[in-house]
N, C-alpha and C positions, 0 to 999 in steps of 0.2 A: 390526342386521345384515340385509342384503338376502337374501331367500330366493328361490331360483331352482329350479324343477323342470324338468328336461330330459325330453323324451319322444322316444325313438328306438328303433330296433332294438337288441338286446343287443350289448354289446361282447365278443363271444365268437369273432370271426373269421368268422362266417357272413355278415356284411354289411358292406360298406365304410362305410356311413353310421354303423353302430354303432361301428366302429373309430375313425372320425373323432371321434365324440362322446366316446368314452373318452379319446382323446388330448387333446381340448379340455378336458375336465373335470380331467385331471391338471395342466393348466397354468393353470387359473383361480386368481384371487386367493383365498387361504385365508380372507379376511374374509367371503366369501360363504357362506351356508348353502345347500348344494347337495343336491338329491335327483335320482336318475335313475329314471324310470319307463319300462319297456320295453313295446313292442308287437311282435307277430310280424312276419315278413316275408311279405307277400303272402298272408295267410290268408283263408280263406272263413268263419272263425268270427267272427261279429259281437260275441260276448260278450267276446272278448279285447281288442278295441278299446274297447268301452264300459267295461270294467273299468279300463282305464288312465285314462280320464277321471274315473271315479268315485273313484279314489285321491286326486284333488285335493281332495275334500271334507274329508279327514281332517287335512290339514296345509296350511293356506292359504298360498299363496306370493305374493310380490310380482310375480314374473314366471314365466310358463310358456313354455318355449322348445322348440318342436317342430322336429326335424330332418326335413325333408320330402323325400321322393322318391315319385313317383306309385305305383311298384310296391310300396311298403311297405304301402299301404292296400288290399290285396286286388287280384285280377285287374281290370285296367282302372280301378284306383283306386276301385272301387265302395264300399269301406268308408269312403271319405272322406265319403260322404253320411250316415253315422251318426256317425263320430268328430268331425268338425268342427262340426256343429250342436250336439252335446252339449258340446263344449269351449266353444263360444260362450256357451251358457246358463250353465254352471258358472263360467266366468271372469267373467262379468258379475255373477252373484250375489255372488261373493266379492271382486270388485274387483281381479282379477288381470290384468296386462298380458300379452298374447299376442305372442310373437315367433316368426316362422316363418323358418327358413333354407331356401332353395330350392337344392337340389343339382342340379336340372335344371328345364327349363321346356318344357311342351308348348305348341305353337301350330299354326297351319295348315301350317307347313313340316314338322312332324314326323308328319303324318298320311298314311297310305297307304290304297290301296283294300283292300277294297270299302267302300261306304257312306260315302264321304268327306264328303258334305254333313252327314250325321247325326253323324259323328265330330267335325266342326268345331263343331257346336252343343254337343255334349257337353263338349268341351275348354273352350270359352268359359264355359259354366256352371260347370264344375269350378274353373276359375281364378277366376271371380267369387266362388265360395263361399270359396275360400282367402283372397282379398283382403278379403272381408267380415269374416272372423274375425281376421285379423292386425291388431294395433295397430301393429306394425312388422315389416318384412320385411328379411331379409338375403339378398343374392345373392353367390355365390362368384365371379362373373365378370361383366364388363360385358355380354357377349353373352347370358348367362342372363337378366339383367335386361331387356335389350331384347326378347328373345323373349317373356317373360312379359307385359310391358307392351303388346305388340301386341294382346292379347286382353282386357285389363281395366286398371283403374287402381288405384293404391295411395295411401293417405293419408300413409304414412311408410315410407321404405326407404333402404337404403344398400348399397354394395358393399364387402365385406370379403374379403380373399384367403383361400384355403383354409388356408394356413399350412404351413410345411415342418416335418415331424416331426424330433424330436431323438433319439428312442429307437432308434437304429440298433444293429445287432449286427455287429461287424467280424469277418470270417472270412478266412483266407488264401485267395486266389483259387484256387489249385490244389486246396485242400481242398474249397472250395465247388463247384468243377466236378466233382470226384469224387463229390459227393453225388448228382449227376444222371447219372453214368456217363461223363463226359467226361475226356479227357486234359488236363493243364495247358496244353499247347501249342496245343490246338485253339481256333479263334476261334468265340466263341459270341454269337449275336445273339438277343435275347429280346423277346417281347411278354408282359409280366406282366398278371395280373388275371383277373377272371371273364370267361368267354367269352360274348360277346353279338354279334348280327349287326352292330350299329352300329360295332363296333371294327375292321372291315375285315380279318378273318382271311384272306379270299380273296386279298387283295393280299399279305399276309404269306407265304402259301403260294406265290404266283407268284414272289415274290422268291427264296424258298428253292429253288424248282424250277430257277431260272436261275443259282443260285450253289452248285453242288455242292461247292465247295472250302471252304464255311463250314458250321458247325453252327447249327441254329435250334431255339429252345425256346419253345413256347407254355406259359407257366408259369401254369396255372390250369385250371379246368373250368367247367362250367355251374353257375350259382348256384341255379337252380330248374328244374322240369320243363318250363316253357315253352320253355326254350332247349336242351332235351335233344336234339331232332331236329337243330337246327343244329349242336350239338356233334358229333353222330354223323356228319353230313355232312363237317364239317371233318376229322375223324379219318380218314374214308375217302379224302379227297382228298390227305392229307398225303404228300409225297415222303419218301424214306428218310432224308434229313438233317433231318427235323423230328420232334422228340419232343414229346409232349403229356403233361403231368404229371397232369392232373386237379387237383381242389381241393387246395391246399397247406395244411399245418399251419403254425403260426407260425414254427418254426425253418426250415422249408423256404422259406417266403416270404422271410425275410431272407437265406438262402443264395443265392437267385436273384440278388439285386442284387450280391452279392459275386462270383458266378460270371460275370456278364454282361460282355462287352467292349463291347457297344453295345446300346442299346434302340431298337426300331423300333415306333412307334405309328401305324399306318396308319388311324386312326379316320376314319369317314365322318360321324360326328355326335358333337359333344362341346361341353358348356357349361362344364365344369370337370373336373379330373382329379386324383384322389388319387394315382394311379399316377405321374403326372408329378412330383408333389411328393416321392414316395419316390425317384425318380431324382435329384432335386435333393439330397435328404438324403445319397444315396450317391455323389454327384458323378459320375454316369454320363452320357456324351454321348447325346443323344436325337435321332433322326430321326423327324419326324412329318409327317402330311399337312397340307396348306395350308388348314386349317379356321380359322374366325374366332378361336377360343380361342387356338390356337397363333400365329396372326398377331399377335394383340394382345400376346402374350408377347414376340414378337420385336421388335415396334415399340418397346417400352420397354427390353427386356433383351438382345435379340439372342443368345438362349441356346439356340435350337433350330435344327437343320438341316431345312428344309422341302422337300417335294416335292409336285407336283400330286396332289390326292386321287384315289385309285384307279389311279394310273399306276405299275405295278410296275417298269417299265423305269427311270423316273425315280428311284424309291425305291432300286433296286439301284445306280444310278449314284452316289447320295449315300452309300450304304453303302460302296462300294469307295473312293470319294474320301476319306471320313472315316477309314477304317481305314488308308489309305496315307499320310495326312497328319497327323503327330503335332502339328504346330503348330496345325492347325485344331481338333483334339481338345482341346488345351491351352487354346485361346481359349474354346471352348464351356464347358469345366469352370470356367474363371475367371468367365465370365458367370453360370453356375449358382451359384457361391459368392456373387457380388454379390446375386443374387436371394434366396438363402437368408438373407443378413444382413438384408435389407429385409422379407422375408415370413415371418419365423420364427413358429412357433406361439405362442411367448411373447408376441410383439407383438400377434398376432391376439387372443389371450386378453385382453390388457389393453384392447383396443378393445371387446370384448364387455362387459367390466365397465363401461366408460364408457357404453355404450348402455343397459345395465340401469339405471344410476344416473339417466341423463337421463329415461328413461321413468318411473321412480318419482317423480322430482322434478316432472315434468310432471303426473302424475296427482294429486299431492298439492297442486298449486297451485290 
């Protein structure tokens, strides 16, 4: 039996990476012997990261699978420099194959002032460290792969979709709207998820400001203190027709997707989106910014209504057009259903199992 140890943040609703990991684990083949080791989200405590690696000594695995997001490993990903060298040593001692799933990728384009030159050097060294430790890399989108490979190379990698969740909770739309204080007949446009600057909330607010006949909901809050100031600024700027929930519990999270008439994702930077996959699961029409990730989705599936990134007038025009055109909404939902059939979490889990088996066969040869 193939033994696989997953390392990620906890599956307790505090981090989307941990939630993704929990969903994947539930759908993996029961023939695997699976263990889940957790690390904190963005901690300054080095011992918590070292302790996770040291747990690998007690139960030698065939594969160690790390779910990677830079912010997990301390501010500026500084704990990467402790965690991944330690993982490299332990995995080589015990002959374990290391798989890293990249949920995002830093490169020169994701760096801003000040000290841009120094930051570029840091990012390249950080990515080179990750590449050196990974026996195999998984990217959740083509543009995430392309971004990462701009700064370093990998010996083995593949692109696997995020996978569309199946554990939806169906609630009557009127009841779901009442959860957030809306009347059943009110039109509700939602941006779900943790509030971060790259998700374009300024554009969301501009759309709401120019559409007082609709209700808008920012369904989430800041995930950590780094984004608290940004969250406060968004709250201060929000017009009267915008409600901000703060961080949602599990039942509220599912209620949001049942309450929404339309999802607006004005992201300014995106390499993959768990929120989009939840929209697919709930068959909700999505209007999104014309970023590479969403363009790639449309090239193959034509399942998103796109507008020029940062252009609130264009976004609002799409919102009004989609709400007034039932045929277009029906077409988008049909395309989302086709996407879901092809990209289900069950199928993605099966592809993971094949990857583990290939790595084990290769190491045994």
